[in-house]
DOLO-141260 format. One record per atom (N, C-alpha, C, O): atom name; x, z, y negated. Coordinates in steps of 0.2 Angstrom, whole numbers, plus 2048, in hexadecimal, padded with zeros to 3 digits. Layout:
  atome   xx   zz   yy
     CA    X    Z    Y
...
***
This chain:
  atome   xx   zz   yy
      N  40C  188  2B7
     CA  40C  181  2B5
      C  412  180  2B1
      O  415  183  2AD
      N  415  17A  2B3
     CA  41B  177  2B1
      C  41A  171  2AD
      O  416  16D  2AE
      N  41E  170  2A8
     CA  41E  16A  2A4
      C  424  166  2A5
      O  42A  168  2A4
      N  424  160  2A7
     CA  42A  15B  2A8
      C  429  156  2A3
      O  425  152  2A3
      N  42F  155  29F
     CA  42F  151  299
      C  434  14B  29B
      O  43A  14D  29D
      N  432  145  29A
     CA  437  140  29C
      C  439  13C  296
      O  435  13B  291
      N  440  13A  296
     CA  442  135  291
      C  43F  12E  294
      O  43D  12E  29A
      N  440  129  290
     CA  43D  123  292
      C  442  11E  294
      O  443  11C  29A
      N  445  11B  28F
     CA  44A  116  290
      C  450  119  293
      O  454  11D  291
      N  452  116  299
     CA  458  118  29D
      C  456  11D  2A2
      O  45A  11F  2A6
      N  450  120  2A2
     CA  44D  125  2A6
      C  447  122  2AA
      O  447  123  2B1
      N  442  120  2A7
     CA  43C  11D  2AA
      C  43D  115  2AB
      O  43B  113  2B0
      N  440  112  2A6
     CA  440  10B  2A6
      C  447  109  2A4
      O  44B  10C  2A0
      N  449  103  2A6
     CA  44F  100  2A5
      C  44E  0FA  29F
      O  44D  0F5  2A1
      N  44F  0FC  299
     CA  44E  0F8  293
      C  454  0F6  290
      O  454  0F3  28A
      N  45A  0F7  293
     CA  460  0F6  290
      C  461  0EE  28D
      O  464  0ED  288
      N  45F  0E9  291
     CA  460  0E3  28F
      C  45C  0E1  289
      O  45F  0DE  284
      N  456  0E3  289
     CA  452  0E2  283
      C  454  0E6  27D
      O  454  0E3  277
      N  456  0EC  27E
     CA  459  0F0  278
      C  45F  0ED  275
      O  460  0EC  26F
      N  464  0EC  27A
     CA  46A  0E9  278
      C  46A  0E2  274
      O  46D  0E1  26F
      N  465  0DE  276
     CA  464  0D7  273
      C  461  0D8  26C
      O  463  0D5  267
      N  45D  0DD  26B
     CA  459  0DF  265
      C  45E  0E1  260
      O  45E  0E0  25A
      N  463  0E6  262
     CA  468  0E8  25E
      C  46D  0E3  25C
      O  46E  0E2  256
      N  46F  0DF  260
     CA  473  0D9  25F
      C  470  0D5  25A
      O  474  0D2  255
      N  46A  0D3  25B
     CA  466  0CE  256
      C  466  0D2  24F
      O  467  0CE  24A
      N  464  0D8  24F
     CA  464  0DB  248
      C  46A  0DB  244
      O  46A  0DA  23E
      N  470  0DD  248
     CA  476  0DD  244
      C  478  0D6  242
      O  47B  0D5  23D
      N  477  0D1  246
     CA  479  0CA  244
      C  475  0C8  23E
      O  478  0C5  23A
      N  46E  0C9  23E
     CA  46A  0C7  238
      C  46C  0CB  232
      O  46C  0C8  22D
      N  46E  0D1  233
     CA  470  0D5  22D
      C  477  0D4  22B
      O  47A  0D7  226
      N  47B  0D0  22F
     CA  482  0CE  22D
      C  486  0D4  22E
      O  48B  0D5  229
      N  485  0D8  233
     CA  48A  0DE  234
      C  48D  0DD  23B
      O  489  0DB  240
      N  493  0DE  23C
     CA  496  0DE  243
      C  493  0E3  248
      O  492  0E9  247
      N  490  0E0  24D
     CA  48D  0E4  252
      C  493  0E7  256
      O  497  0E4  259
      N  492  0EE  257
     CA  497  0F1  25B
      C  498  0F0  263
      O  49C  0F1  266
      N  492  0EC  265
     CA  493  0EA  26C
      C  48E  0EE  270
      O  48B  0F3  26E
      N  48D  0EB  276
     CA  488  0EE  27B
      C  489  0F5  27D
      O  485  0F9  27D
      N  48F  0F7  27F
     CA  491  0FD  281
      C  48F  103  27C
      O  48C  108  27E
      N  492  101  276
     CA  490  106  271
      C  489  107  270
      O  486  10C  26E
      N  485  101  270
     CA  47E  102  26F
      C  47A  106  274
      O  476  10A  273
      N  47C  105  27B
     CA  479  108  280
      C  47A  110  280
      O  476  113  282
      N  480  112  27D
     CA  481  119  27D
      C  47D  11C  278
      O  47B  122  279
      N  47A  118  273
     CA  475  11B  26E
      C  46E  11B  270
      O  46A  11E  26D
      N  46C  118  276
     CA  465  118  278
      C  463  11F  279
      O  466  123  27D
      N  45D  120  277
     CA  45A  127  277
      C  45A  12A  270
      O  455  12E  26F
      N  45E  128  26C
     CA  45E  12A  265
      C  458  126  261
      O  456  121  263
      N  456  129  25B
     CA  451  125  257
      C  455  11F  255
      O  45B  11F  255
      N  451  11A  253
     CA  454  113  251
      C  459  115  24A
      O  45F  112  24A
      N  456  119  246
     CA  45A  11A  240
      C  461  11D  241
      O  466  11C  23F
      N  461  122  246
     CA  467  126  248
      C  46C  121  24B
      O  472  122  24A
      N  469  11D  250
     CA  46D  118  253
      C  471  113  24E
      O  477  112  24F
      N  46D  111  249
     CA  470  10C  244
      C  475  110  240
      O  47B  10D  23E
      N  474  116  23E
     CA  479  11A  23B
      C  480  11B  23F
      O  485  11A  23C
      N  47F  11C  245
     CA  485  11D  24A
      C  488  116  24B
      O  48F  116  24C
      N  485  111  24C
     CA  488  10A  24D
      C  48B  107  247
      O  48F  103  247
      N  488  109  241
     CA  48A  106  23B
      C  48B  10B  236
      O  488  10B  230
      N  490  110  237
     CA  491  116  232
      C  493  114  22B
      O  493  117  227
      N  496  10E  22B
     CA  499  10B  224
      C  493  109  220
      O  494  108  21A
      N  48D  108  222
     CA  488  105  21E
      C  484  10A  21B
      O  484  110  21C
      N  480  107  216
     CA  47C  10C  212
      C  475  10D  215
      O  473  10A  21A
      N  472  113  213
     CA  46B  114  216
      C  466  10E  216
      O  462  10D  21A
      N  467  10A  210
     CA  462  105  20F
      C  464  0FF  215
      O  45F  0FC  217
      N  46A  0FE  216
     CA  46C  0FA  21B
      C  46A  0FC  222
      O  468  0F8  226
      N  46A  102  223
     CA  468  105  22A
      C  461  104  22B
      O  45E  102  230
      N  45D  105  225
     CA  456  104  225
      C  454  0FC  227
      O  44F  0FB  22A
      N  458  0F8  224
     CA  457  0F1  225
      C  458  0EF  22C
      O  455  0EB  22F
      N  45E  0F2  22F
     CA  45F  0F1  236
      C  459  0F3  23B
      O  457  0F0  23F
      N  456  0F9  239
     CA  451  0FB  23D
      C  44B  0F7  23D
      O  448  0F5  242
      N  449  0F4  237
     CA  444  0EF  236
      C  445  0E9  23A
      O  440  0E6  23D
      N  44B  0E6  239
     CA  44C  0E0  23D
      C  44C  0E1  244
      O  449  0DD  248
      N  44F  0E7  247
     CA  44E  0E8  24E
      C  447  0E9  250
      O  445  0E6  255
      N  443  0ED  24C
     CA  43C  0ED  24F
      C  438  0E7  24F
      O  435  0E6  254
      N  43A  0E2  24A
     CA  436  0DC  24A
      C  438  0D8  250
      O  434  0D5  254
      N  43F  0D8  252
     CA  441  0D4  258
      C  43F  0D7  25E
      O  43D  0D3  263
      N  43F  0DE  25F
     CA  43D  0E1  265
      C  436  0E0  267
      O  434  0DF  26C
      N  432  0E0  262
     CA  42B  0DF  263
      C  429  0D8  264
      O  424  0D6  267
      N  42D  0D4  261
     CA  42C  0CC  263
      C  42E  0CB  26A
      O  42A  0C7  26D
      N  433  0CE  26D
     CA  434  0CE  274
      C  42F  0D1  278
      O  42E  0CF  27D
      N  42C  0D7  275
     CA  427  0DA  279
      C  420  0D6  27A
      O  41C  0D7  27F
      N  41F  0D1  276
     CA  41A  0CC  277
      C  41B  0C8  27D
      O  416  0C4  27F
      N  421  0C7  27F
     CA  422  0C3  285
      C  41F  0C6  28B
      O  41F  0CC  28D
      N  41B  0C1  28F
     CA  418  0C4  295
      C  41D  0C6  29A
      O  41B  0CA  29F
      N  423  0C4  299
     CA  428  0C7  29E
      C  42C  0CC  29B
      O  432  0CD  29C
      N  429  0D1  297
     CA  42C  0D6  294
      C  431  0DA  299
      O  42E  0DC  29E
      N  437  0DB  297
     CA  43C  0DD  29C
      C  43E  0E4  29B
      O  443  0E6  298
      N  439  0E8  29D
     CA  43A  0F0  29D
      C  438  0F3  2A4
      O  433  0F6  2A4
      N  43C  0F1  2A9
     CA  439  0F3  2B0
      C  43A  0FA  2B1
      O  43F  0FD  2AF
      N  436  0FD  2B5
     CA  437  104  2B8
      C  43D  104  2BC
      O  43E  0FF  2C0
      N  440  10A  2BC
     CA  446  10B  2C1
      C  442  10C  2C8
      O  43C  10E  2C8
      N  446  10B  2CD
     CA  443  10C  2D4
      C  440  113  2D5
      O  443  118  2D3
      N  43A  113  2D7
     CA  436  119  2D9
      C  433  11C  2D3
      O  42F  121  2D4
      N  434  11A  2CD
     CA  431  11E  2C7
      C  42A  11D  2C7
      O  426  122  2C6
      N  427  117  2C7
     CA  420  117  2C7
      C  41C  11B  2CC
      O  417  11F  2CA
      N  41E  11A  2D2
     CA  41B  11E  2D7
      C  41C  125  2D7
      O  418  129  2D8
      N  422  127  2D4
     CA  424  12E  2D3
      C  41F  131  2CE
      O  41D  137  2CF
      N  41E  12E  2C8
     CA  41A  130  2C3
      C  413  131  2C5
      O  410  136  2C4
      N  410  12D  2C9
     CA  40A  12D  2CC
      C  409  133  2D0
      O  404  137  2D0
      N  40E  134  2D4
     CA  40E  13A  2D9
      C  40E  141  2D5
      O  40B  145  2D7
      N  413  141  2D0
     CA  413  147  2CC
      C  40D  149  2C8
      O  40B  14E  2C7
      N  40A  143  2C6
     CA  404  144  2C1
      C  3FE  147  2C5
      O  3F9  14A  2C2
      N  3FE  146  2CC
     CA  3F9  149  2D0
      C  3F9  150  2D2
      O  3F5  153  2D5
      N  3FF  153  2D0
     CA  400  15A  2D2
      C  3FD  15F  2CD
      O  3FD  15D  2C7
      N  3FA  164  2CF
     CA  3F6  169  2CB
      C  3FA  16D  2C8
      O  3F8  171  2C3
      N  401  16E  2CA
     CA  405  173  2C7
      C  40A  170  2C2
      O  40F  173  2BF
      N  409  169  2C0
     CA  40E  166  2BB
      C  40A  162  2B6
      O  405  160  2B7
      N  40D  162  2B0
     CA  40B  15E  2AB
      C  411  15A  2A9
      O  416  15C  2A9
      N  40F  153  2A7
     CA  414  14F  2A5
      C  414  14D  29E
      O  40F  14C  29B
      N  41A  14B  29B
     CA  41A  149  294
      C  420  144  293
      O  425  144  298
      N  421  141  28D
     CA  426  13C  28C
      C  429  13E  285
      O  426  140  280
      N  430  13E  285
     CA  433  13F  27E
      C  439  13A  27E
      O  43E  13A  281
      N  438  135  279
     CA  43C  12F  279
      C  43E  12E  272
      O  43B  12F  26D
      N  444  12A  271
     CA  446  127  26B
      C  442  121  269
      O  443  11E  263
      N  43D  11F  26D
     CA  439  119  26B
      C  435  11B  265
      O  433  121  264
      N  433  116  262
     CA  42E  117  25C
      C  427  118  260
      O  426  117  266
      N  422  11B  25C
     CA  41B  11C  25E
      C  418  115  261
      O  415  115  266
      N  419  110  25D
     CA  417  10A  25F
      C  41A  107  265
      O  416  105  26A
      N  420  108  266
     CA  423  106  26C
      C  421  10A  272
      O  420  107  278
      N  421  110  271
     CA  41F  115  277
      C  417  113  279
      O  416  113  27F
      N  413  113  274
     CA  40C  111  275
      C  40B  10B  279
      O  407  10A  27E
      N  40F  106  277
     CA  40F  0FF  27A
      C  411  100  281
      O  40E  0FD  286
      N  416  103  283
     CA  419  104  28A
      C  413  108  28E
      O  412  106  293
      N  411  10D  28B
     CA  40C  111  28F
      C  405  10D  290
      O  403  10E  296
      N  403  10A  28B
     CA  3FD  105  28C
      C  3FF  100  291
      O  3FA  0FE  296
      N  404  0FD  291
     CA  406  0F7  295
      C  406  0F9  29C
      O  404  0F5  2A1
      N  409  0FF  29E
     CA  40A  102  2A4
      C  404  106  2A7
      O  404  109  2AC
      N  3FF  107  2A2
     CA  3F9  10B  2A4
      C  3FB  112  2A6
      O  3F9  114  2AB
      N  3FF  115  2A2
     CA  401  11C  2A3
      C  3FE  121  29F
      O  400  127  2A0
      N  3FA  120  29A
     CA  3F8  124  295
      C  3F5  12B  298
      O  3F6  130  296
      N  3F1  12A  29E
     CA  3EE  130  2A1
      C  3F3  135  2A4
      O  3F1  13A  2A7
      N  3F9  133  2A5
     CA  3FE  137  2A9
      C  401  13C  2A5
      O  404  141  2A7
      N  401  13B  29E
     CA  405  13F  29A
      C  401  143  295
      O  3FC  141  292
      N  403  14A  294
     CA  3FF  14E  28F
      C  402  14D  288
      O  3FF  150  283
      N  408  14A  288
     CA  40B  14A  281
      C  410  144  281
      O  414  143  286
      N  410  140  27C
     CA  414  13A  27B
      C  418  13B  274
      O  416  139  26F
      N  41E  13E  275
     CA  422  13F  26F
      C  427  139  26E
      O  42A  136  272
      N  428  137  267
     CA  42C  131  266
      C  42F  133  25F
      O  42F  138  25C
      N  433  12E  25D
     CA  438  12E  257
      C  434  12E  251
      O  437  12F  24B
      N  42D  12C  251
     CA  429  12C  24B
      C  426  133  249
      O  424  134  244
      N  426  137  24E
     CA  422  13D  24E
      C  427  143  24E
      O  425  149  24D
      N  42D  142  24E
     CA  432  148  24F
      C  439  145  24D
      O  43A  13F  24D
      N  43E  14A  24B
     CA  445  148  24A
      C  448  145  250
      O  446  146  256
      N  44D  141  24F
     CA  451  13E  255
      C  454  143  259
      O  456  149  257
      N  454  142  260
     CA  458  146  264
      C  45F  146  262
      O  462  142  25F
      N  463  14C  263
     CA  461  152  267
      C  45D  157  264
      O  45D  15D  266
      N  45A  156  25E
     CA  456  15B  25B
      C  450  15D  260
      O  44D  158  263
      N  44E  163  261
     CA  44A  165  266
      C  442  165  264
      O  43E  166  268
      N  441  162  25E
     CA  43A  162  25C
      C  435  15E  261
      O  430  161  262
      N  437  159  264
     CA  433  155  268
      C  431  159  26E
      O  42B  159  271
      N  436  15D  271
     CA  434  161  277
      C  430  167  275
      O  42B  169  278
      N  431  16A  26F
     CA  42D  16F  26D
      C  425  16D  26B
      O  421  171  26D
      N  425  167  269
     CA  41E  164  267
      C  41B  163  26E
      O  415  164  26F
      N  41E  160  273
     CA  41B  15F  279
      C  419  165  27D
      O  414  165  280
      N  41D  16A  27D
     CA  41B  171  280
      C  415  173  27C
      O  410  176  280
      N  414  173  276
     CA  40E  175  272
      C  408  171  274
      O  403  173  275
      N  409  16A  274
     CA  403  166  276
      C  401  167  27E
      O  3FC  165  27F
      N  406  169  282
     CA  404  16A  289
      C  400  171  28A
      O  3FF  173  28F
      N  3FF  174  284
     CA  3FB  17B  284
      C  3FF  181  284
      O  3FD  186  286
      N  405  180  281
     CA  40A  186  280
      C  40E  187  286
      O  410  18D  287
      N  410  182  28A
     CA  415  184  28F
      C  41B  186  28C
      O  41E  184  287
      N  41E  18C  290
     CA  424  18F  28E
      C  42A  18B  290
      O  42A  187  294
      N  430  18C  28C
     CA  436  188  28E
      C  438  189  295
      O  43B  185  298
      N  437  18F  297
     CA  43A  191  29E
      C  436  18D  2A3
      O  438  18D  2A9
      N  430  18A  2A1
     CA  42C  186  2A6
      C  42C  17F  2A4
      O  428  17B  2A7
      N  431  17D  2A1
     CA  431  176  29E
      C  438  173  2A1
      O  43D  176  2A1
      N  438  16D  2A3
     CA  43D  169  2A5
      C  43E  162  2A1
      O  439  15F  2A1
      N  444  161  29F
     CA  445  15A  29C
      C  449  156  2A1
      O  44E  158  2A3
      N  447  150  2A2
     CA  44A  14B  2A6
      C  44D  145  2A2
      O  449  142  29F
      N  453  144  2A2
     CA  456  13E  29E
      C  45C  13C  2A1
      O  460  13F  2A5
      N  45E  136  29E
     CA  465  133  2A0
      C  46A  133  29B
      O  470  131  29C
      N  469  136  295
     CA  46E  137  28F
      C  470  13E  28D
      O  46C  142  28E
      N  476  13F  28B
     CA  478  145  289
      C  473  148  283
      O  472  14E  282
      N  470  143  27F
     CA  46B  145  27A
      C  465  149  27D
      O  463  14E  27A
      N  463  147  283
     CA  45E  14A  286
      C  460  151  288
      O  45C  156  288
      N  466  152  28B
     CA  468  158  28D
      C  469  15D  287
      O  467  163  288
      N  46C  15A  282
     CA  46D  15F  27C
      C  466  161  279
      O  465  167  277
      N  461  15C  279
     CA  45B  15E  277
      C  457  163  27B
      O  455  168  278
      N  458  163  281
     CA  455  168  286
      C  458  16F  285
      O  455  174  284
      N  45F  16F  284
     CA  462  175  283
      C  460  178  27D
      O  45F  17E  27C
      N  460  174  278
     CA  45E  177  271
      C  457  17A  271
      O  455  17E  26D
      N  452  177  276
     CA  44B  17A  276
      C  44B  17F  27B
      O  446  182  27C
      N  450  181  27F
     CA  450  186  284
      C  44D  184  28A
      O  44B  188  28E
      N  44D  17D  28C
     CA  44A  17B  292
      C  44F  178  297
      O  455  177  295
      N  44D  178  29D
     CA  452  176  2A2
      C  453  16E  2A2
      O  44E  16A  2A1
      N  459  16B  2A3
     CA  45A  164  2A2
      C  45C  162  2A9
      O  460  164  2AD
      N  459  15C  2AB
     CA  45B  159  2B1
      C  45D  152  2AF
      O  459  14E  2AC
      N  463  150  2B1
     CA  466  149  2B0
      C  464  144  2B5
      O  464  146  2BB
      N  464  13E  2B3
     CA  463  138  2B8
      C  46A  134  2B8
      O  46C  133  2B3
      N  46C  132  2BE
     CA  472  12E  2BE
      C  471  127  2BD
      O  476  123  2BC
      N  46B  124  2BC
     CA  46A  11D  2BC
      C  46A  11A  2B5
      O  469  114  2B4
      N  46B  11E  2B0
     CA  46A  11C  2A9
      C  470  11A  2A5
      O  474  117  2A8
      N  470  11C  29F
     CA  475  119  29B
      C  47B  11D  299
      O  480  11B  296
      N  47B  124  29B
     CA  481  128  29A
      C  483  12B  2A1
      O  47F  12B  2A6
      N  489  12C  2A2
     CA  48C  12D  2A9
      C  48A  134  2AB
      O  489  139  2A7
      N  488  135  2B1
     CA  486  13C  2B4
      C  48B  142  2B2
      O  488  147  2B0
      N  491  141  2B2
     CA  496  146  2B0
      C  495  148  2A9
      O  495  14E  2A7
      N  493  143  2A5
     CA  492  145  29E
      C  48C  149  29D
      O  48C  14E  299
      N  487  148  2A1
     CA  481  14C  2A1
      C  482  153  2A4
      O  47F  158  2A1
      N  486  154  2A9
     CA  488  15A  2AB
      C  48C  15E  2A6
      O  48B  164  2A5
      N  491  15B  2A3
     CA  495  15E  29E
      C  490  160  298
      O  492  165  295
      N  48B  15D  297
     CA  487  15F  291
      C  482  164  293
      O  47F  168  28E
      N  481  166  299
     CA  47D  16C  29B
      C  477  16A  2A0
      O  473  16F  2A1
      N  477  164  2A3
     CA  472  163  2A8
      C  472  167  2AE
      O  478  169  2B0
      N  46D  16A  2B0
     CA  46D  16E  2B6
      C  46F  16B  2BC
      O  472  16E  2C0
      N  46D  164  2BD
     CA  46E  160  2C2
      C  46D  159  2C1
      O  46A  157  2BB
      N  470  155  2C5
     CA  46F  14D  2C4
      C  46B  14B  2CB
      O  46D  14D  2D0
      N  466  147  2C9
     CA  463  143  2CF
      C  465  13C  2CF
      O  466  139  2CA
      N  465  139  2D5
     CA  467  132  2D6
      C  461  12D  2D7
      O  462  127  2D8
      N  45C  130  2D9
     CA  456  12C  2DA
      C  450  130  2D7
      O  450  136  2D8
      N  44A  12D  2D5
     CA  445  130  2D2
      C  441  134  2D8
      O  43E  139  2D6
      N  442  132  2DE
     CA  43F  136  2E3
      C  442  13D  2E4
      O  43F  141  2E7
      N  448  13E  2E1
     CA  44B  145  2E2
      C  448  14A  2DD
      O  44A  150  2DD
      N  444  147  2D8
     CA  442  14C  2D2
      C  43D  152  2D5
      O  43E  157  2D2
      N  439  151  2D9
     CA  434  156  2DB
      C  438  15C  2DE
      O  437  162  2DD
      N  43D  15A  2E2
     CA  442  160  2E5
      C  446  163  2DF
      O  447  169  2DF
      N  448  15F  2DA
     CA  44C  162  2D5
      C  447  167  2D1
      O  449  16C  2CF
      N  441  165  2D0
     CA  43C  169  2CC
      C  43B  170  2D0
      O  43B  175  2CD
      N  43A  16F  2D6
     CA  439  175  2DA
      C  43F  17A  2DA
      O  43E  180  2DA
      N  445  177  2DA
     CA  44B  17B  2DA
      C  44C  17E  2D3
      O  451  182  2D2
***
């Protein structure tokens, strides 16, 4: 039995517009200069608090907490829109359904999203029965700390690191995988460049979700 753990934003869904808009709004309301879209996208995958620390290192912990609260309020305000803009990447929905039907695989998620955000995504897309573990920034330290992966392996029934694969688009995902002793597969369609993922230690890069089954077998 193998456990395949997925990052969410940048790997399963393209939420960059929604995330960037929420960050920009939070910084504007807090009267702090927003570092811009590119800097913001580089931090997707980290917990919100860690992202705020990196984007506004000059600010106090209290100000970082304020930014987080403003962000969450605006993000979930946008999530109430019936046209919620977090589309799956090509082939992802169908690929997840195909993988979930296999008897030799278990699936999980490890994301920088909050529990509330992850639960909302899973419920909206009717994915709950696909995953044996849903790890998020409220239940574990931010990536690249390996705790999310260790907890997922435990919740999957004690799957060993050598039988676990982490799939992600960011160097934080690769660093987390290596820290947990599991294999990392990078995706080329997310927010960090493929070469950066390889340099961080990804075993390989896939260019479409349909390539994942062959990568797992390899």
